[in-house]
Structures are given as C-alpha cells and as structure tokens.
C-alpha positions as CSV (number, residue, x, y, z in Angstrom):
1,M,49.9,121.1,274.5
2,P,46.2,122.0,274.0
3,S,44.8,119.8,271.4
4,R,42.5,122.5,269.9
5,A,45.6,124.5,268.9
6,A,47.0,121.6,266.8
7,E,46.0,123.0,263.5
8,F,47.6,126.4,264.3
9,R,50.7,124.8,265.6
10,A,51.0,122.8,262.4
11,E,51.0,126.0,260.4
12,E,53.7,127.5,262.7
13,M,55.8,124.3,262.4
14,A,55.4,124.4,258.6
15,L,56.7,128.1,258.5
16,I,59.6,127.5,260.9
17,S,60.7,124.3,259.0
18,A,60.5,126.1,255.7
19,L,62.6,129.1,257.1
20,E,65.2,126.7,258.6
21,H,65.4,124.8,255.3
22,E,65.8,127.9,253.2
23,R,68.6,129.1,255.5
24,L,70.4,125.7,255.3
25,T,70.1,125.4,251.6
26,A,70.9,129.0,250.7
27,P,73.5,129.4,247.9
28,R,75.8,131.3,250.3
29,T,75.9,128.2,252.5
30,G,77.2,126.2,249.6
31,E,79.8,128.9,248.8
32,L,81.1,128.8,252.3
33,L,81.4,125.1,252.3
34,A,83.2,125.2,249.0
35,A,85.6,127.8,250.4
36,C,86.3,125.6,253.4
37,E,86.9,122.6,251.2
38,A,89.4,124.6,249.2
39,D,91.5,125.5,252.2
40,P,94.8,123.6,252.0
41,S,95.2,123.6,255.8
42,L,92.1,121.4,256.2
43,G,94.0,118.1,255.9
44,A,96.0,118.8,259.0
45,D,93.0,119.1,261.2
46,E,91.1,115.7,261.5
47,A,88.3,117.2,263.6
48,A,87.7,120.1,261.2
49,A,87.8,117.8,258.2
50,A,85.1,115.5,259.8
51,N,83.0,118.5,260.7
52,L,83.2,119.8,257.1
53,R,82.5,116.3,255.7
54,E,79.3,116.0,257.7
55,A,78.2,119.5,257.0
56,R,78.6,118.9,253.3
57,R,76.6,115.7,253.6
58,D,73.8,117.5,255.4
59,Y,73.8,120.4,252.8
60,D,73.8,118.1,249.8
61,R,70.9,116.0,251.1
62,A,68.9,119.1,252.1
63,T,69.3,120.8,248.7
64,R,67.6,117.8,247.0
65,I,64.4,118.4,248.9
66,P,62.1,121.3,247.9
67,T,61.1,123.7,250.6
68,D,57.4,123.1,250.0
69,L,57.8,119.4,250.8
70,V,59.7,120.2,254.0
71,A,56.8,122.6,255.0
72,E,54.1,120.0,254.1
73,M,55.9,117.3,256.0
74,A,56.1,119.5,259.2
75,R,52.5,120.5,258.8
76,T,51.2,117.0,258.3
77,T,53.2,115.4,261.1
78,S,52.2,118.1,263.6
79,Q,48.6,117.2,263.0
80,A,49.2,113.5,262.6
81,V,50.7,113.2,266.0
82,E,47.5,114.7,267.6
83,A,45.4,112.3,265.5
84,W,47.6,109.4,266.6
85,K,47.1,110.3,270.3
86,E,43.4,110.2,270.0
87,A,43.3,107.1,267.7
88,R,45.6,105.3,270.1
89,R,43.4,106.3,273.1
90,T,40.3,104.9,271.3
91,S,42.1,102.1,269.5
92,D,40.7,103.5,266.2
93,F,43.1,102.7,263.3
94,P,40.6,103.8,260.6
95,A,40.8,107.3,262.1
96,F,44.5,107.4,261.8
97,R,44.7,105.7,258.4
98,P,44.4,108.8,256.3
99,W,47.2,110.5,258.1
100,L,49.5,107.4,257.8
101,E,48.7,107.2,254.1
102,R,49.6,110.8,253.7
103,I,52.8,110.4,255.6
104,V,53.9,107.4,253.6
105,E,53.1,109.4,250.4
106,L,55.2,112.3,251.5
107,S,58.0,110.0,252.7
108,V,58.1,108.3,249.3
109,R,58.2,111.7,247.6
110,R,61.1,112.7,249.9
111,A,63.0,109.5,249.3
112,R,62.7,110.0,245.5
113,C,64.2,113.5,246.0
114,L,67.1,112.1,247.9
115,G,67.5,109.2,245.6
116,A,68.3,105.5,246.3
117,P,72.0,104.5,246.4
118,P,73.3,102.4,243.4
119,G,71.7,99.0,243.6
120,G,69.5,100.0,246.5
121,E,65.9,100.9,247.2
122,L,63.9,104.1,248.1
123,Y,63.8,102.9,251.8
124,D,67.5,103.3,251.9
125,A,67.2,107.0,251.5
126,L,65.0,107.2,254.6
127,L,67.3,104.9,256.5
128,D,70.1,107.3,255.8
129,D,68.4,110.0,257.9
130,Y,68.9,107.9,261.0
131,E,71.9,105.6,260.3
132,P,74.1,107.1,257.6
133,G,75.5,104.7,255.1
134,V,73.3,101.7,256.1
135,T,71.0,100.0,253.6
136,A,68.0,97.7,253.9
137,A,70.0,94.9,252.3
138,R,72.8,95.3,255.0
139,I,70.2,95.3,257.7
140,D,68.7,92.2,256.3
141,G,72.1,90.6,256.5
142,T,72.4,91.5,260.2
143,F,68.8,90.7,261.2
144,G,68.7,87.3,259.5
145,P,71.5,85.7,261.6
146,L,70.2,87.4,264.7
147,R,66.7,86.0,264.2
148,E,68.1,82.5,263.5
149,A,70.0,82.7,266.8
150,L,67.2,84.1,268.8
151,A,64.5,81.6,267.8
152,P,66.0,78.5,269.5
153,L,66.9,80.4,272.7
154,I,63.4,81.8,273.0
155,A,61.9,78.3,272.3
156,E,64.1,76.7,275.0
157,I,63.0,79.3,277.5
158,A,59.3,78.9,276.5
159,G,59.7,75.2,277.3
160,S,61.0,75.8,280.8
161,P,58.4,75.4,283.6
162,L,60.2,78.2,285.6
163,R,58.6,81.6,285.9
164,P,61.3,83.7,287.6
165,G,60.6,86.9,289.5
166,E,57.0,86.0,290.3
167,P,56.9,87.7,293.7
168,V,57.7,91.1,292.1
169,R,54.7,90.8,289.8
170,R,52.4,91.1,292.9
171,V,54.0,94.3,294.2
172,R,52.2,97.6,294.0
173,V,54.0,100.9,294.6
174,P,52.4,104.3,294.8
175,I,53.4,106.4,291.8
176,D,54.6,109.4,293.8
177,R,57.2,107.2,295.5
178,Q,58.2,105.7,292.2
179,V,58.8,109.2,290.8
180,E,61.2,110.0,293.6
181,F,63.0,106.7,293.3
182,N,63.4,107.1,289.5
183,R,64.8,110.6,289.9
184,R,67.4,109.2,292.4
185,V,68.3,106.4,289.9
186,A,68.8,108.9,287.0
187,E,70.8,111.2,289.1
188,R,73.0,108.4,290.5
189,I,73.9,107.1,287.1
190,G,75.0,110.5,286.0
191,F,72.0,112.6,284.7
192,D,72.7,116.3,285.5
193,F,69.4,117.8,286.8
194,S,70.8,121.3,286.6
195,S,70.9,120.7,282.8
196,G,67.7,118.8,282.4
197,R,64.3,117.5,283.5
198,L,62.5,114.2,284.1
199,D,58.8,114.3,283.4
200,V,56.0,112.0,282.3
201,S,54.5,111.2,278.8
202,T,52.5,108.5,277.1
203,H,55.6,107.5,275.1
204,P,58.9,107.9,276.9
205,F,61.4,110.0,275.0
206,T,64.5,112.2,275.2
207,E,65.2,115.6,273.7
208,G,68.6,117.3,273.7
209,L,67.3,120.8,273.0
210,A,70.4,122.9,273.6
211,P,73.6,123.1,275.7
212,G,72.4,122.7,279.3
213,D,68.8,121.6,278.3
214,T,68.2,117.9,277.9
215,R,64.6,116.7,278.7
216,I,63.6,113.1,279.3
217,T,60.2,111.5,280.1
218,T,59.1,108.2,281.5
219,R,55.8,106.6,282.5
220,Y,54.5,104.7,285.6
221,A,52.1,102.1,286.7
222,E,51.5,101.1,290.3
223,D,51.8,97.3,289.5
224,R,54.9,97.6,287.3
225,F,57.6,99.6,289.2
226,T,60.5,97.8,287.5
227,E,59.2,98.7,284.1
228,A,59.3,102.4,285.1
229,V,62.9,101.9,286.3
230,G,63.8,100.3,283.0
231,S,62.2,103.1,281.0
232,T,63.8,105.8,283.1
233,I,67.3,104.2,282.8
234,H,66.8,103.8,279.0
235,E,66.0,107.4,278.5
236,T,68.7,108.5,280.9
237,G,71.2,106.7,278.7
238,H,70.0,108.8,275.8
239,A,70.3,111.9,277.9
240,L,73.8,111.1,279.1
241,Y,74.9,110.9,275.5
242,E,73.3,114.3,274.8
243,Q,74.8,115.8,277.9
244,G,78.2,114.3,277.0
245,L,78.4,115.7,273.5
246,P,80.7,118.7,273.1
247,K,77.8,121.2,272.7
248,G,79.3,123.9,274.8
249,A,81.9,124.9,272.2
250,L,80.4,123.3,269.1
251,H,76.6,123.5,269.4
252,G,75.0,123.2,266.0
253,Q,78.1,121.6,264.4
254,P,78.2,117.9,263.4
255,L,81.0,117.2,266.0
256,A,78.4,118.1,268.7
257,Q,75.8,115.7,267.3
258,A,75.2,111.9,267.7
259,A,76.9,109.4,265.4
260,G,73.5,108.1,264.1
261,L,70.5,106.8,266.0
262,G,72.0,103.3,266.2
263,M,74.8,104.7,268.4
264,H,72.3,106.8,270.3
265,E,70.3,103.7,271.0
266,S,73.4,101.8,272.0
267,Q,73.8,104.3,274.9
268,S,70.2,103.8,276.2
269,R,70.3,100.0,275.7
270,L,73.7,99.7,277.4
271,W,72.4,101.5,280.5
272,E,69.1,99.7,280.5
273,N,70.2,96.2,279.8
274,H,73.8,95.8,280.9
275,V,73.5,98.1,283.9
276,G,69.8,98.3,284.9
277,R,69.1,94.6,284.4
278,S,72.3,93.5,286.2
279,R,72.4,91.9,289.6
280,A,75.1,94.4,290.6
281,F,72.7,97.3,290.0
282,W,70.0,95.9,292.1
283,E,72.4,95.2,295.0
284,W,72.7,99.0,295.2
285,A,69.2,100.0,294.0
286,L,67.0,97.6,296.1
287,P,68.0,99.0,299.5
288,E,67.4,102.5,298.1
289,A,63.9,101.4,296.9
290,T,63.1,99.8,300.2
291,G,63.8,103.1,302.0
292,L,61.2,104.8,299.8
293,F,58.7,102.0,299.1
294,G,58.6,100.6,302.6
295,A,56.2,97.7,303.2
296,A,55.1,97.6,299.6
297,I,58.2,95.5,298.8
298,D,58.6,93.6,302.1
299,G,60.1,90.1,301.5
300,I,61.5,91.0,298.0
301,G,65.2,90.2,297.6
302,V,67.8,91.1,295.1
303,D,67.4,87.7,293.4
304,D,63.7,88.3,293.0
305,V,64.1,91.7,291.3
306,H,67.0,90.5,289.2
307,A,64.9,87.6,288.0
308,A,61.9,89.8,287.4
309,V,63.7,92.4,285.2
310,N,65.2,89.5,283.1
311,R,62.2,87.4,282.8
312,V,61.5,86.4,279.2
313,Q,57.7,86.6,278.4
314,P,56.5,87.6,275.0
315,S,54.7,91.0,275.1
316,L,52.5,92.9,272.8
317,I,54.2,96.2,273.6
318,R,57.7,96.9,272.3
319,V,58.8,99.2,275.0
320,E,57.8,96.6,277.6
321,A,59.5,93.7,275.8
322,D,62.3,91.6,277.4
323,E,65.8,91.5,276.0
324,A,65.3,88.2,274.2
325,T,62.1,89.1,272.2
326,Y,62.7,92.8,271.8
327,S,64.4,92.6,268.4
328,L,61.5,90.6,267.0
329,H,59.3,93.7,267.6
330,V,61.9,95.8,265.7
331,M,62.1,93.4,262.8
332,L,58.3,93.4,262.4
333,R,58.3,97.2,262.1
334,F,61.3,97.3,259.7
335,D,59.6,94.8,257.4
336,L,56.2,96.5,257.4
337,E,57.4,100.1,256.8
338,R,59.8,98.9,254.1
339,A,56.9,97.1,252.4
340,M,54.8,100.3,252.7
341,V,57.5,102.4,251.0
342,R,57.9,99.8,248.2
343,G,54.1,99.8,247.7
344,D,53.9,96.1,248.6
345,L,51.7,96.8,251.6
346,A,48.7,99.1,251.6
347,V,48.2,101.2,254.7
348,A,44.7,99.8,255.1
349,D,46.3,96.3,255.5
350,V,48.8,97.2,258.2
351,P,46.7,96.1,261.2
352,A,46.1,92.6,259.7
353,A,49.8,92.3,258.7
354,W,50.9,93.4,262.1
355,N,48.6,91.0,264.0
356,D,49.6,88.1,261.7
357,R,53.3,88.7,262.4
358,I,52.7,89.0,266.2
359,R,50.9,85.7,266.1
360,A,53.7,84.0,264.1
361,D,56.7,85.5,266.0
362,L,55.4,85.7,269.6
363,G,52.3,83.4,269.7
364,L,50.1,86.2,270.9
365,E,46.7,87.5,269.8
366,V,46.5,91.3,269.4
367,P,43.2,92.4,271.1
368,D,43.0,95.9,269.6
369,D,45.1,98.4,267.6
370,R,46.1,100.3,270.7
371,H,48.1,97.2,271.6
372,G,49.2,96.6,268.0
373,C,50.0,99.0,265.2
374,L,49.0,102.2,267.0
375,Q,51.3,101.7,270.0
376,D,54.3,103.7,268.7
377,I,54.5,107.4,267.9
378,H,57.1,107.1,265.2
379,W,55.0,106.7,262.1
380,S,52.8,109.7,263.0
381,S,56.0,111.9,263.1
382,A,57.2,110.4,259.7
383,A,60.2,108.6,261.4
384,I,60.2,105.9,258.8
385,G,63.5,104.2,258.8
386,Y,64.0,104.8,262.5
387,F,63.0,101.5,263.9
388,P,65.9,99.3,262.7
389,T,68.3,101.5,264.8
390,Y,66.8,100.0,267.9
391,T,68.2,96.6,267.2
392,L,71.5,98.0,265.7
393,G,71.8,99.9,269.0
394,T,71.2,96.7,271.0
395,L,74.0,95.0,269.1
396,Y,76.3,98.0,269.5
397,A,75.6,98.1,273.2
398,A,76.5,94.4,273.8
399,Q,79.7,94.8,271.9
400,I,80.6,98.1,273.7
401,W,79.8,96.6,277.1
402,E,82.4,93.8,276.5
403,A,84.9,96.5,275.8
404,I,84.0,98.3,279.0
405,V,84.3,95.1,281.0
406,D,87.8,94.5,279.5
407,A,88.8,98.0,280.4
408,L,87.2,98.0,283.9
409,P,87.5,94.5,285.4
410,D,86.0,95.7,288.7
411,V,82.9,97.3,287.1
412,E,80.4,94.9,288.6
413,G,81.7,95.6,292.2
414,R,81.7,99.3,291.6
415,M,78.1,99.2,290.4
416,A,77.0,97.1,293.4
417,R,78.3,99.9,295.6
418,G,76.4,102.5,293.6
419,D,79.4,103.8,291.7
420,F,78.5,104.2,288.1
421,A,81.0,106.9,287.3
422,P,83.7,104.7,285.7
423,V,81.2,103.5,283.1
424,L,80.0,107.0,282.3
425,H,83.6,108.2,282.2
426,W,84.6,105.5,279.7
427,L,81.6,106.3,277.5
428,R,82.4,110.1,277.7
429,E,85.9,109.4,276.4
430,N,85.2,106.7,273.8
431,V,81.8,107.5,272.4
432,H,80.3,110.9,273.5
433,A,83.4,113.0,272.8
434,H,83.5,112.1,269.1
435,G,80.1,113.3,268.0
436,R,79.9,112.6,264.3
437,R,83.6,112.4,263.8
438,Y,83.1,108.7,262.9
439,R,80.1,106.9,261.5
440,A,78.6,104.5,264.0
441,A,79.9,101.3,262.4
442,D,83.4,102.8,262.2
443,L,83.2,104.0,265.8
444,C,82.1,100.5,266.9
445,A,85.1,98.9,265.2
446,R,87.4,101.6,266.6
447,I,86.4,101.0,270.2
448,T,85.7,97.3,270.2
449,G,88.3,96.1,267.7
450,R,85.8,94.3,265.5
451,P,82.8,95.0,263.1
452,L,79.3,94.9,264.4
453,G,77.9,91.4,264.9
454,H,75.5,89.5,267.1
455,D,78.0,87.3,269.0
456,A,78.4,89.7,271.9
457,L,74.6,90.0,272.4
458,F,74.3,86.2,272.5
459,R,77.1,85.8,274.9
460,H,75.3,88.3,277.1
461,L,71.9,86.7,276.8
462,N,73.2,83.1,277.3
463,A,75.2,84.0,280.3
464,K,72.2,85.6,282.1
465,L,69.2,83.7,280.8
466,R,70.4,80.1,280.9
467,P,71.2,80.1,284.6
468,L,68.0,82.0,285.3
469,Y,66.0,79.3,283.5
470,R,68.3,76.4,284.5
471,L,68.8,75.5,280.8
C-alpha cells in the first residue's frame, strides 16, 4: 500500500475498529447471549454450547475495553507498521522507539482493562488473546524443561566437525523458477488456489479473510531456495487450517475459528518440520525441482537437500532458524516483552538486551538492529503475547505428528510418492473440523492421549539430528 497514505489509512482503521467494537459490545448483543444461555435445550447440543461459551468469552473481554482505546490501538498500529518497515530497512531503532513505547503503553492499558487472572500478571491478559487460558507462569513451566533439554543437544552438534548439506549452500536458483516450484509444492500438499493466493512480502504471513479467500505470502533469495520452500510450506500449513475450518456454514462464529494461535502454529510447524524437512518429502520434491531448476542443481541428491534443510546452525533471524535453535529465539522474545509489560525493561534498552541474549544463547554478534530487534513485525502491530505460541505450536506439532504416524503407518511411503492427502485428511478430521470447540491444550490431549510436553519434540530431533551429525 502507498506509504504516503499511511496516516489516512490509520484514521480509517480507527473508525472501522471502533464501529466493530461498538457492534460487538452493544447491550443487545449481551441480551441475545443471555437469552441463548437461558435456553434449556442448549445442554443437548455440544457444538452450540461450545459456540455460545466462546461467544460469551469474546463479549465479556470486549466489554471491558473502552471503544476509544480500541480506536487508538488501531490508529497507532497502522502507523507503527509503516514506521517499522522504514526503521527495519535502515536499521534505525531510535526511529521506531517512540512507536514501540506507545504500543507498550497502550498494551499495558488494555491488559489493565482486561485484568490479570488470580495470582497472575498483566502479561497473562495479553497472552489470553492468542492462547486462551495459558499464563506466563505456565509457559515458564514448559519453556524451562525445554531449554534444559535443548542446550546439551545443541552443544553436542556444535562440537561435531560435520557440516551437512554443504553442496546445497552453493546453489543459486532464479527467483522466477522458485516461484513456480513453490506454487507446485503448496498445491500438491493441499492448498486450494481457487480459494486463495500465494504472493511475496517482507515478512511471510497468512490471512484467512473469508470463506473462499485465504492469502499467503513467502519470500525468496537466489542463494537460499530451500528457505523459500520452508517458508512457503509453513504458511501453507496455516492456510490449510484456514481452508479446513467450517467457514462455509459457520463463518464469523467461534466454531469456524482456530483453537488459539498455538494450535494454528502447530499446523504450520507440522507441515514445515515433519513433512517439509523429511527425507520422504524430498524424494518426491527434488525430481520436481530438477525439472524446473535444471543445471542449477546438477549433482544435488536427496541426501544433500535433506541434510541442508536439517542443518543446525545458529542464526540471527528467527524465521530462518533451524529446528533445534528455533525455540531459543521465541524464548528471547517472550522474556523481553514480558519484562516490558512489567516495566522491568525500558524500550530504549531493548536492543542491548536483545543483543546480550543472542550472544549468550547462540554465540552470535548482532551487527545491526535490522538483524536484531527490528526483524519481526509483531511488536509494531501490538501482537504482544503472540510469540510464545510459536514454541507451543512446535510442541503441539511434534505430539500430533506421532499420533498421525500411529494412525497412518505408511505415511512416509505415501509422501515419498507425492501423496500428502492422508495427512491433510487426518488433520481435517481431528483438528480443523473442531474450530474453537476445544481449547488447544484440551484438543491436544484429546487427539494424542496425553497433555502437552516436550518429549515428542525431542524424540523427533534426536531421531533426525543424531544420525545426521553421527552423534
């Protein structure tokens, strides 16, 4: 969109957001909800009861927030995203700092309106926007053991002299051919192009706009074709969830919406990591790529690509991180934004805190803010509380994948032949169809038979990375 229109768009967004909020929080809406809750037949219809439960939750949360705050948040974030784009381009955090300070201020005000849960903290109110029912303390209890398990594995790999997948790092593929290949990949794993688009953006994303309209974006670089494939598969995973939700009959209702962003992220991470990084996937995909890329990938075999996409190498950029180190990026963001909300970290000190943590966790030096605290769009759009869902989704994905393998013992062979339909069908039935009928943690327990933990992820990482690095 034209950058010079940003201020006017911000006013439009403020108005639209205010009108939407007034409609949602109108007294008549509350009266209708109460009338539904008083209906004695409700208990006989589990789906209707879940729909009403979630609609009530949304209404009660919305009515705690004043319309002027909703409008100001929309106005500020619309302008802040434009400011972030330019600050990221020029690596100029001081230019973005006033916007982030304002966003943190508004987010804290919003959290106070919503209220912290008993014994909780303000940050919990923001988390609840993205992963209902989850608290910072609970995330701490999940992230702590995960971090303890990751550290020795990463250290062992760092001590290995092997650098798998090196030939692939020398490959350069014209972007127009990558675009065609990525489209084929998205379509083969199930993306319906008659109900969506695949385009390019600075930061890959997915938007499920309406029934029959799901947009995804990716990004390309001539010398990193496998990263574009990973990005595309990741966003396609999100899109498949959006296209699989029962929007046709229930659009706008909770049962046609995702069960939290952790579950949404599980769908993208499952397709990216457990399908797209598998050897079976590349047994099908490499011949397809060879037909398009030609001499650019001469001499590259399935083992080379499989090794390249699973190589563990600390990275400055979260969206380019390998499976083993990815969650360290998420934990960094969780800790910093939680500290900002508590008032323990001033916005001015974010770059230094970020760089110190990257040095401690990954042993890397951050050369500039573009490769550091300005790399993600989330804070500019006030998505504070969003980041933890990335690791929750990674954990859900590993646990769900084990359930898929149990249900579909021949899944690897099917994928090697380019048949991904059984995986998508299983997800349609067991995840997508439910919408918000169950909270993410409950849905995980329902379809995997156990609560969320990190054991499945570590079985997955050890089974793949130890042979690769001959540990």
